C-alpha positions as CSV (number, residue, x, y, z in Angstrom):
1,M,37.7,17.7,10.7
2,R,37.9,18.9,14.3
3,D,36.4,16.6,17.0
4,D,33.7,19.1,17.9
5,A,32.8,19.6,14.2
6,R,32.6,15.8,13.8
7,V,30.3,15.5,16.7
8,D,28.1,18.2,15.3
9,A,27.9,16.4,12.0
10,M,27.0,13.1,13.7
11,R,24.3,14.8,15.6
12,E,22.9,16.3,12.5
13,T,23.0,12.9,10.8
14,R,21.1,11.3,13.7
15,G,18.5,14.0,13.6
16,T,18.0,13.4,9.9
17,L,17.5,9.7,10.5
18,Q,15.1,10.3,13.4
19,R,13.0,12.6,11.2
20,Q,12.9,10.1,8.3
21,G,9.5,9.0,7.5
22,R,8.3,5.4,6.9
23,F,6.4,4.3,3.8
24,L,3.8,1.6,4.3
25,T,1.6,0.3,1.6
26,F,-1.6,-1.8,1.9
27,E,-2.5,-4.3,-0.8
28,G,-5.3,-6.8,-1.4
29,G,-8.2,-7.7,-3.5
30,E,-11.5,-6.0,-3.8
31,G,-13.3,-5.6,-0.4
32,A,-10.2,-6.5,1.6
33,G,-10.9,-3.7,4.0
34,K,-7.7,-1.7,3.3
35,S,-9.3,1.8,3.8
36,T,-10.8,0.8,7.2
37,Q,-7.5,-0.6,8.4
38,I,-5.4,2.3,7.1
39,S,-7.7,4.7,9.1
40,R,-7.3,2.6,12.3
41,L,-3.5,2.4,11.9
42,K,-3.3,6.1,11.4
43,E,-5.2,6.6,14.7
44,R,-2.8,4.4,16.6
45,L,0.3,6.1,15.1
46,N,-1.1,9.5,16.0
47,A,-1.6,8.3,19.5
48,A,2.0,7.1,19.6
49,G,3.1,10.6,18.5
50,I,3.8,9.8,14.9
51,E,2.2,12.0,12.2
52,A,0.9,9.9,9.3
53,V,-0.4,10.9,5.9
54,V,-3.1,8.7,4.3
55,T,-3.2,8.5,0.5
56,R,-4.3,6.1,-2.2
57,E,-3.7,4.8,-5.7
58,P,-4.6,5.6,-8.3
59,G,-4.8,9.1,-7.0
60,G,-3.3,10.9,-4.1
61,S,-2.5,14.1,-6.0
62,P,-4.6,16.4,-8.1
63,T,-3.3,15.1,-11.5
64,A,-3.4,11.5,-10.3
65,E,-7.0,11.8,-9.1
66,T,-7.9,12.9,-12.6
67,I,-6.3,9.8,-14.0
68,R,-8.0,7.8,-11.4
69,E,-11.4,8.8,-12.7
70,L,-10.5,7.7,-16.2
71,L,-9.1,4.4,-15.1
72,L,-11.9,3.3,-12.7
73,S,-14.7,4.5,-15.0
74,G,-13.5,1.9,-17.5
75,K,-12.9,4.5,-20.3
76,V,-9.3,3.3,-20.6
77,K,-10.0,-0.4,-20.7
78,P,-10.7,-0.6,-24.5
79,L,-7.2,0.7,-25.1
80,G,-5.7,-2.5,-23.5
81,A,-3.9,-3.6,-20.4
82,E,-0.6,-2.1,-21.4
83,I,-2.1,1.4,-21.8
84,E,-3.8,1.0,-18.5
85,A,-0.4,0.1,-16.9
86,V,1.1,3.3,-18.5
87,M,-1.7,5.4,-17.1
88,F,-1.2,3.9,-13.6
89,A,2.5,4.6,-13.9
90,A,1.8,8.2,-14.9
91,A,-0.5,8.7,-11.9
92,R,2.1,7.0,-9.6
93,A,4.9,9.3,-10.8
94,D,2.9,12.4,-10.0
95,H,1.7,10.9,-6.7
96,V,5.3,10.2,-5.6
97,D,6.5,13.7,-6.6
98,E,3.6,15.7,-5.1
99,T,2.6,13.7,-2.0
100,I,4.8,10.7,-1.0
101,R,8.3,12.3,-1.3
102,P,7.4,15.5,0.5
103,A,5.8,13.7,3.3
104,L,8.7,11.3,3.8
105,N,11.2,14.1,3.6
106,A,9.3,15.9,6.3
107,G,9.6,12.9,8.6
108,R,5.9,11.8,8.3
109,W,4.8,8.2,7.8
110,V,2.9,7.5,4.6
111,L,0.1,5.0,4.6
112,C,-0.9,4.3,1.0
113,D,-3.9,2.3,-0.2
114,R,-2.3,0.4,-3.1
115,F,1.0,1.0,-4.9
116,A,3.2,-0.6,-7.5
117,D,2.3,-4.2,-6.4
118,S,-1.3,-3.6,-7.5
119,T,-0.1,-2.8,-11.0
120,R,2.0,-6.0,-11.0
121,V,-1.0,-8.0,-10.0
122,Y,-3.9,-6.4,-11.9
123,Q,-2.1,-5.6,-15.2
124,G,0.1,-8.6,-14.8
125,E,-2.9,-10.9,-14.6
126,A,-4.2,-9.2,-17.7
127,G,-1.1,-10.3,-19.6
128,V,1.2,-7.4,-19.5
129,D,4.9,-8.4,-19.8
130,P,6.6,-8.3,-16.3
131,A,9.7,-6.7,-17.9
132,F,7.5,-3.9,-19.3
133,L,6.0,-3.4,-15.8
134,D,9.6,-3.4,-14.3
135,R,10.5,-0.5,-16.6
136,L,7.4,1.4,-15.8
137,E,7.9,1.0,-12.1
138,A,11.5,2.1,-12.2
139,V,10.4,5.4,-13.9
140,A,7.3,5.9,-11.8
141,V,8.6,5.3,-8.2
142,G,12.0,7.1,-8.5
143,G,13.5,4.9,-5.9
144,Y,10.7,5.4,-3.4
145,R,9.8,1.8,-2.4
146,P,7.7,0.7,0.6
147,D,9.5,0.0,3.9
148,M,6.6,-2.4,4.6
149,T,3.7,-3.8,2.6
150,I,0.6,-5.2,4.4
151,L,-1.3,-7.6,2.3
152,I,-4.8,-8.0,3.7
153,D,-5.8,-11.4,2.3
154,V,-9.5,-12.3,1.8
155,S,-11.2,-14.8,-0.5
156,P,-13.0,-13.4,-3.5
157,E,-16.3,-14.6,-2.0
158,V,-15.7,-12.5,1.2
159,G,-14.3,-9.5,-0.7
160,L,-17.0,-9.3,-3.3
161,S,-19.8,-9.8,-0.8
162,R,-18.4,-6.7,1.0
163,V,-18.3,-4.8,-2.2
164,A,-21.9,-5.7,-2.9
165,A,-23.0,-4.4,0.5
166,R,-21.4,-1.0,0.1
167,S,-23.7,2.0,-0.1
168,S,-23.2,5.4,-1.6
169,S,-23.6,8.6,0.3
170,D,-27.4,8.6,-0.3
171,G,-27.8,5.1,1.0
172,T,-28.3,3.4,-2.4
173,P,-26.0,0.6,-3.5
174,A,-22.7,2.0,-4.8
175,D,-21.8,1.3,-8.4
176,P,-18.9,-1.1,-8.8
177,D,-15.8,0.2,-10.5
178,R,-14.0,-1.1,-13.6
179,F,-12.1,-3.8,-11.6
180,E,-14.8,-4.9,-9.2
181,T,-16.9,-6.2,-12.1
182,D,-14.4,-8.7,-13.3
183,T,-15.2,-12.4,-13.0
184,K,-14.6,-14.5,-9.9
185,E,-11.9,-16.4,-11.7
186,V,-10.0,-13.2,-12.4
187,H,-10.3,-12.2,-8.7
188,M,-9.0,-15.6,-7.7
189,R,-5.9,-15.3,-9.9
190,R,-5.2,-11.8,-8.5
191,R,-5.4,-13.2,-5.0
192,Q,-2.8,-15.8,-5.8
193,L,-0.6,-13.3,-7.5
194,F,-0.6,-11.1,-4.4
195,L,0.3,-14.1,-2.3
196,D,3.1,-15.0,-4.7
197,L,4.5,-11.5,-4.4
198,A,4.4,-11.8,-0.6
199,A,6.2,-15.2,-0.6
200,A,8.9,-13.8,-2.9
201,E,9.6,-10.7,-0.6
202,P,9.1,-11.8,3.0
203,A,11.4,-9.0,4.2
204,R,8.9,-6.4,3.0
205,F,5.4,-8.1,3.1
206,V,3.2,-9.0,6.1
207,V,0.2,-11.1,5.2
208,V,-2.9,-10.6,7.4
209,D,-6.1,-12.6,7.4
210,G,-8.6,-10.0,6.4
211,S,-11.6,-12.3,6.9
212,A,-11.4,-11.9,10.7
213,A,-13.3,-9.2,12.6
214,A,-12.1,-5.6,11.9
215,D,-10.8,-5.2,15.5
216,K,-8.8,-8.4,15.2
217,V,-7.3,-7.4,11.8
218,A,-6.4,-3.9,13.3
219,D,-4.7,-5.6,16.3
220,D,-2.7,-8.0,14.0
221,I,-1.6,-5.1,11.8
222,W,-0.5,-3.0,14.8
223,Q,1.5,-5.9,16.3
224,A,3.2,-6.4,12.9
225,V,4.1,-2.7,12.6
226,C,5.4,-2.6,16.1
227,A,7.6,-5.7,15.5
228,R,9.0,-4.2,12.3
229,F,9.7,-0.7,13.6
230,P,10.3,-1.1,17.4
231,L,12.6,1.9,17.7
232,D,10.2,4.3,15.9
233,L,7.3,3.2,18.1
234,G,9.2,2.8,21.4
235,H,8.8,-0.9,21.6
236,A,11.5,-3.4,22.5
237,G,11.9,-6.5,20.4
238,P,13.3,-7.8,17.2
239,A,12.7,-5.8,14.0
240,A,14.1,-8.4,11.7
241,P,11.4,-9.9,9.4
242,D,10.4,-13.4,10.2
243,P,8.1,-15.1,7.6
244,A,6.7,-17.5,10.2
245,R,5.8,-14.6,12.4
246,D,4.6,-12.3,9.7
247,R,1.9,-14.6,8.4
248,I,-0.8,-13.4,10.8
249,G,-4.2,-14.7,11.6
250,G,-4.3,-17.4,9.0
């Protein structure tokens, strides 16, 4: 290859890398405040000149939203936790194909409210074999795994009190979904499973204390994102994950 052709190829490669999107997922129990914090992070990314796509699971694409209605209504629950896991995987596969992959390929950041970790926690707590969940995840995500996962950690008491205070669009109390009605003991086990996942993958997870005021949580998340992706956001400083640093606010 001629020198000028090699330089052109290098420039094209650098351009591709610069346009590459980032995939951030938010996890946590019921009432953790994920939706609020995703919205705030999107605003800060937009202000930094980064286009971000907000999406959710289950859902995020037309077919996946249809599956979401079935899952959260409780209609699938009588079929058992394994079938629920399969349904989540089916929704996830469509979500990746229709929303996540195109956004990342276009250089956008994707901020996703729940992803495969929620299946590991929710269906894992219900007794589904981890090896079965591994196989489902491999098929569903197609290699698209989060660059960073933000676990907003709150106690079940705090989370469920927030859920109870939610209102629907007409001001009346919102009906809880299929998972919000589980017992406090189930919520406690799920919280621990999320923390176990974070401890097992400190290079990917950041744990944030979600019981703090929303402004404080938003600031903690922004600091963690800037530390993890300093080149993308124009900040100097180490990008390498540090478990001691990445346990924030708690």
